C-alpha positions as CSV (number, residue, x, y, z in Angstrom):
1,M,0.0,0.0,0.0
2,S,1.3,3.5,-0.9
3,K,1.3,6.3,2.0
4,P,-1.1,8.8,1.9
5,L,0.1,12.0,-0.8
6,P,0.1,14.5,1.7
7,V,2.9,12.3,2.9
8,I,4.9,11.7,-0.3
9,M,5.0,15.2,-0.9
10,E,6.1,16.5,3.1
11,N,8.4,14.1,2.4
12,S,9.9,14.9,-1.2
13,I,10.1,18.8,0.1
14,Q,11.6,17.9,3.6
15,I,14.4,15.7,1.1
16,A,14.7,18.6,-1.0
17,W,15.5,21.2,1.4
18,D,17.8,19.0,3.4
19,Y,19.7,18.3,-0.1
20,L,20.1,22.0,-0.7
21,E,20.7,23.2,2.7
22,R,23.6,20.6,3.3
23,T,25.2,21.2,-0.1
24,G,25.0,25.6,0.6
25,N,22.2,26.5,-1.9
26,L,19.3,27.2,0.3
27,G,18.4,30.8,-0.2
28,D,15.5,32.7,0.7
29,P,13.5,30.2,2.9
30,E,10.4,31.9,2.0
31,V,11.3,31.8,-1.2
32,A,12.6,28.2,-1.4
33,S,9.8,26.7,0.3
34,K,7.2,28.5,-2.6
35,V,9.3,26.8,-5.5
36,L,10.1,23.7,-3.6
37,L,5.9,22.9,-2.9
38,E,5.1,24.3,-6.4
39,S,7.0,21.9,-8.3
40,V,6.0,19.2,-6.4
41,E,2.4,19.7,-7.0
42,A,2.6,20.3,-10.6
43,M,4.1,17.4,-10.9
44,V,1.7,15.3,-8.2
45,R,-0.7,17.1,-10.0
46,R,0.8,14.9,-13.3
47,C,0.2,11.9,-11.0
48,E,3.8,11.5,-10.5
49,H,3.9,10.1,-6.7
50,R,7.4,8.8,-6.5
51,V,9.3,11.0,-3.8
52,L,12.8,11.0,-5.3
53,M,11.7,12.2,-8.8
54,L,9.6,15.3,-6.8
55,S,12.4,15.6,-4.7
56,N,14.8,15.6,-7.4
57,T,12.6,17.9,-9.9
58,A,12.0,19.9,-7.4
59,I,15.9,20.8,-6.6
60,S,16.7,21.2,-10.1
61,D,13.8,23.6,-10.6
62,Y,14.8,25.7,-8.0
63,K,18.6,25.5,-8.9
64,R,17.4,26.8,-12.6
65,L,15.7,29.8,-10.8
66,C,18.5,30.4,-8.8
67,A,20.6,30.8,-11.7
68,D,18.1,32.9,-13.6
69,C,18.1,34.9,-11.1
70,S,22.0,35.4,-10.7
71,L,21.8,36.1,-14.8
72,E,19.8,39.0,-14.3
73,L,21.8,40.5,-11.3
74,V,24.6,40.3,-13.5
75,T,23.3,41.6,-16.5
């Protein structure tokens, strides 16, 4: 039996958060939480329920956003 959807989402976001924090890539916590939640929620709506897929995609989305923000600051 699979875990309830809220637990899957919470675990995915926590894995992504812990990774970003440990690697020193976690910036503004408010922005990070919003991006991670939106990323996981979008994938869950597309029927993705694998925790590691959700967390890895959320990490990639957050890193992409941070890279885009850095480019805007430099330009």
